[in-house]
C-alpha positions, 0 to 999 in steps of 0.5 A: 367752265371750259374757259376756266380749265384753259386758264388753269392749264395755261397757268400750270404750263407757265409755272412749269415752263418758268420753273424749267427756264429758271433752273436752266438759267441758274445752272448756266450761272452756276457753271459761269461762276465755277469757270471763273473760280477755276481761272481765278489763279490766272488772273491772280498770277497776272496781277501779282506779275503786274504788281512786281513789275511796278515795284521793280520800276519804282525801285529802279526810279528810286535808285536813279534819283538817289544816284542823281542826288549823290552825283549832283552833291559830288559835283557841287562839292567838287569831289571829282578831278577837273578832267572827270568833271565834264563827264560827270556833269554830262552823266548828271544831266542825262539822269536829270532828263530821265528823272524829269520825264519820270517825275514831271511834277517833282523835277520841273526845271533843269538844275543850274549845272545842266543849264 
């Protein structure tokens, strides 16, 4: 009978200890979640800033591509005076080089104007 009391006591101690340990772990998890919620605004602001930077970069790249296309059309259509042609070709070739770096799968080879 004495052995049975020890087993019962051991089980009671384990249940109480497990309950206390579980409560401590639960409270710690709850506090971590609370802190995450408090700081979610910082992460959202950073994500929004990164998104805006990406959109701005895409718009700049698009403007560069449009300007390059318009410049190349003007060069091909000979819309410039002969004295400006060399300067416009140099500018177009510089833009083409930048576009080849930005979009290597789209602009794979230099144009005939920039050979």
